[in-house]
C-alpha positions in Angstrom: -5.5 134.8 -65.8 -3.2 131.6 -66.4 -4.3 128.4 -64.7 -1.9 127.1 -62.6 -0.2 123.4 -62.8 -0.8 121.5 -59.9 2.5 119.2 -58.6 1.6 116.0 -59.6 4.6 114.0 -59.3 3.1 110.4 -60.0 -0.1 109.8 -61.1 -1.9 106.8 -58.6 -2.9 104.4 -61.9 -1.1 103.2 -64.2 -3.2 100.9 -66.8 -1.3 98.7 -70.1 -1.8 95.9 -71.8 0.8 92.7 -71.7 2.6 90.7 -74.1 0.0 88.5 -74.5 -3.6 90.7 -74.6 -4.4 91.1 -71.0 -4.9 94.0 -69.3 -2.7 94.7 -66.2 -3.5 97.8 -63.5 -1.1 98.9 -61.6 -2.1 100.6 -58.1 0.8 103.0 -56.5 -2.1 105.3 -53.9 -5.0 104.6 -52.5 -4.5 107.3 -49.8 -7.5 109.8 -51.6 -9.9 106.9 -50.6 -8.8 106.8 -46.3 -7.5 110.1 -46.1 -9.4 112.7 -45.4 -7.0 115.2 -45.5 -5.6 114.0 -48.6 -5.7 117.1 -51.4 -8.7 115.8 -53.4 -11.5 117.2 -53.0 -14.9 115.0 -52.2 -15.6 115.9 -56.2 -12.5 114.7 -57.0 -12.1 111.8 -54.6 -15.5 110.3 -56.2 -14.0 110.8 -59.6 -11.5 109.3 -59.0 -13.3 106.5 -56.9 -15.4 105.5 -59.6 -12.9 105.7 -63.0 -10.7 103.1 -60.4 -14.0 100.7 -59.6 -14.5 101.0 -63.2 -10.4 100.1 -64.2 -9.6 97.1 -61.7 -13.0 95.6 -63.3 -11.9 95.4 -66.0 -8.5 94.6 -66.0 -6.8 91.0 -65.9 -4.0 91.5 -63.4 -3.5 93.8 -60.8 -0.7 95.1 -59.5 -0.2 96.8 -56.0 2.3 98.5 -54.7 2.3 97.6 -51.2 0.8 94.7 -49.0 -1.6 97.7 -47.7 -2.6 99.0 -51.0 -3.7 95.7 -51.7 -5.9 95.4 -48.8 -7.5 98.4 -49.5 -8.0 97.3 -53.5 -9.7 94.2 -51.4 -11.4 96.3 -49.0 -12.8 98.5 -51.3 -13.3 97.1 -54.5 -14.4 93.4 -53.9 -11.4 92.6 -56.3 -10.3 88.8 -55.0 -6.6 88.0 -53.6 -6.5 86.3 -56.8 -6.0 88.9 -59.1 -3.7 91.4 -56.8 -0.7 91.1 -56.9 2.0 92.8 -54.8 5.7 94.6 -56.4 7.6 97.2 -54.9 7.4 99.8 -57.8 10.3 101.9 -58.5 9.2 106.0 -57.2 10.4 107.4 -60.0 8.5 105.1 -63.1 5.9 107.3 -64.7 
């Protein structure tokens, strides 16, 4: 039986290095942490939470898609606001 693919329009994070070699993490969505009716089950939520925790701790710069996401990054991962910048990201960016 073939596995069905889930419709996943975007990943909640994107990691890359900028021109100077600094690690940058773009965080688009953290609703899986606060919304219990999210499509992730508890194991997926736990997995994504710990993966994101490692990513943001290693990053030099964190770009949040909104003020709410920036506040949630600070609230859930204890990252200082001086490492977080808010930049609205286009919805169709991969």
